[in-house]
NUSE-162267 format. One record per residue (C-alpha): x, y, z; residue number from 1. Coordinates in nm, 2 decimals, decimal comma, padded with zeros to 4 digits. Layout:
% residues N
<rec X="X" Y="Y" Z="Z" k="NUM"/>
...
END
This chain:
% residues 83
<rec X="00,25" Y="02,55" Z="-00,54" k="1"/>
<rec X="-00,01" Y="02,69" Z="-00,80" k="2"/>
<rec X="-00,22" Y="02,97" Z="-00,83" k="3"/>
<rec X="-00,33" Y="03,13" Z="-00,52" k="4"/>
<rec X="-00,56" Y="03,42" Z="-00,51" k="5"/>
<rec X="-00,65" Y="03,61" Z="-00,12" k="6"/>
<rec X="-01,03" Y="03,54" Z="-00,20" k="7"/>
<rec X="-00,99" Y="03,16" Z="-00,34" k="8"/>
<rec X="-00,68" Y="02,98" Z="-00,26" k="9"/>
<rec X="-00,72" Y="02,66" Z="-00,55" k="10"/>
<rec X="-00,45" Y="02,40" Z="-00,59" k="11"/>
<rec X="-00,60" Y="02,25" Z="-00,89" k="12"/>
<rec X="-00,33" Y="02,08" Z="-01,10" k="13"/>
<rec X="-00,18" Y="01,70" Z="-01,05" k="14"/>
<rec X="00,14" Y="01,83" Z="-00,98" k="15"/>
<rec X="00,03" Y="02,02" Z="-00,64" k="16"/>
<rec X="-00,22" Y="01,71" Z="-00,51" k="17"/>
<rec X="00,12" Y="01,47" Z="-00,61" k="18"/>
<rec X="00,37" Y="01,68" Z="-00,40" k="19"/>
<rec X="00,15" Y="01,70" Z="-00,12" k="20"/>
<rec X="00,14" Y="01,29" Z="-00,13" k="21"/>
<rec X="00,50" Y="01,29" Z="-00,21" k="22"/>
<rec X="00,61" Y="01,23" Z="00,14" k="23"/>
<rec X="00,40" Y="00,92" Z="00,14" k="24"/>
<rec X="00,53" Y="00,77" Z="-00,16" k="25"/>
<rec X="00,19" Y="00,78" Z="-00,34" k="26"/>
<rec X="00,26" Y="00,89" Z="-00,69" k="27"/>
<rec X="-00,08" Y="00,70" Z="-00,89" k="28"/>
<rec X="-00,41" Y="00,77" Z="-00,84" k="29"/>
<rec X="-00,51" Y="00,46" Z="-00,66" k="30"/>
<rec X="-00,17" Y="00,48" Z="-00,44" k="31"/>
<rec X="-00,33" Y="00,81" Z="-00,32" k="32"/>
<rec X="-00,68" Y="00,64" Z="-00,26" k="33"/>
<rec X="-00,51" Y="00,38" Z="00,00" k="34"/>
<rec X="-00,36" Y="00,69" Z="00,16" k="35"/>
<rec X="-00,66" Y="00,87" Z="00,20" k="36"/>
<rec X="-00,81" Y="00,55" Z="00,30" k="37"/>
<rec X="-00,63" Y="00,55" Z="00,60" k="38"/>
<rec X="-00,65" Y="00,85" Z="00,68" k="39"/>
<rec X="-01,03" Y="00,93" Z="00,64" k="40"/>
<rec X="-01,21" Y="00,65" Z="00,82" k="41"/>
<rec X="-01,52" Y="00,71" Z="00,58" k="42"/>
<rec X="-01,38" Y="00,64" Z="00,26" k="43"/>
<rec X="-01,19" Y="00,31" Z="00,45" k="44"/>
<rec X="-01,29" Y="00,08" Z="00,19" k="45"/>
<rec X="-01,19" Y="00,15" Z="-00,14" k="46"/>
<rec X="-01,29" Y="-00,02" Z="-00,47" k="47"/>
<rec X="-01,20" Y="-00,24" Z="-00,62" k="48"/>
<rec X="-00,87" Y="-00,21" Z="-00,85" k="49"/>
<rec X="-00,90" Y="-00,08" Z="-01,17" k="50"/>
<rec X="-00,90" Y="-00,35" Z="-01,48" k="51"/>
<rec X="-00,70" Y="-00,23" Z="-01,78" k="52"/>
<rec X="-01,01" Y="-00,31" Z="-01,99" k="53"/>
<rec X="-01,23" Y="-00,15" Z="-01,75" k="54"/>
<rec X="-01,39" Y="00,21" Z="-01,68" k="55"/>
<rec X="-01,30" Y="00,36" Z="-01,33" k="56"/>
<rec X="-01,51" Y="00,27" Z="-01,02" k="57"/>
<rec X="-01,80" Y="00,52" Z="-00,97" k="58"/>
<rec X="-01,66" Y="00,60" Z="-00,61" k="59"/>
<rec X="-01,27" Y="00,70" Z="-00,70" k="60"/>
<rec X="-01,38" Y="01,03" Z="-00,79" k="61"/>
<rec X="-01,43" Y="01,05" Z="-00,37" k="62"/>
<rec X="-01,10" Y="00,99" Z="-00,32" k="63"/>
<rec X="-01,00" Y="01,25" Z="-00,60" k="64"/>
<rec X="-01,24" Y="01,51" Z="-00,42" k="65"/>
<rec X="-01,06" Y="01,40" Z="-00,08" k="66"/>
<rec X="-00,76" Y="01,46" Z="-00,25" k="67"/>
<rec X="-00,83" Y="01,82" Z="-00,40" k="68"/>
<rec X="-00,94" Y="01,87" Z="-00,04" k="69"/>
<rec X="-00,67" Y="01,79" Z="00,18" k="70"/>
<rec X="-00,43" Y="01,95" Z="-00,09" k="71"/>
<rec X="-00,63" Y="02,30" Z="-00,07" k="72"/>
<rec X="-00,65" Y="02,29" Z="00,31" k="73"/>
<rec X="-00,28" Y="02,23" Z="00,36" k="74"/>
<rec X="-00,19" Y="02,52" Z="00,10" k="75"/>
<rec X="-00,47" Y="02,73" Z="00,27" k="76"/>
<rec X="-00,30" Y="02,67" Z="00,61" k="77"/>
<rec X="00,04" Y="02,76" Z="00,50" k="78"/>
<rec X="-00,06" Y="03,08" Z="00,33" k="79"/>
<rec X="-00,24" Y="03,16" Z="00,63" k="80"/>
<rec X="00,05" Y="03,13" Z="00,88" k="81"/>
<rec X="00,28" Y="03,31" Z="00,61" k="82"/>
<rec X="00,07" Y="03,63" Z="00,66" k="83"/>
END
């Protein structure tokens, strides 16, 4: 996993987030967003699919933040149980 400091156990790499969601088969950001939408009721309404010529929908950042939070808390629980 990512860098671990006892004060701030931060996982900030894409690889950590993708590894956390690997068991669901989600690899891309839209796929990870779909998994999060299934787990968190408040985020169940997904933004529209991005077209190649359009920019990312402004709500996609919420799913990025949720992915980081889920990864962070899973790593935090892992390190707490190991010590």
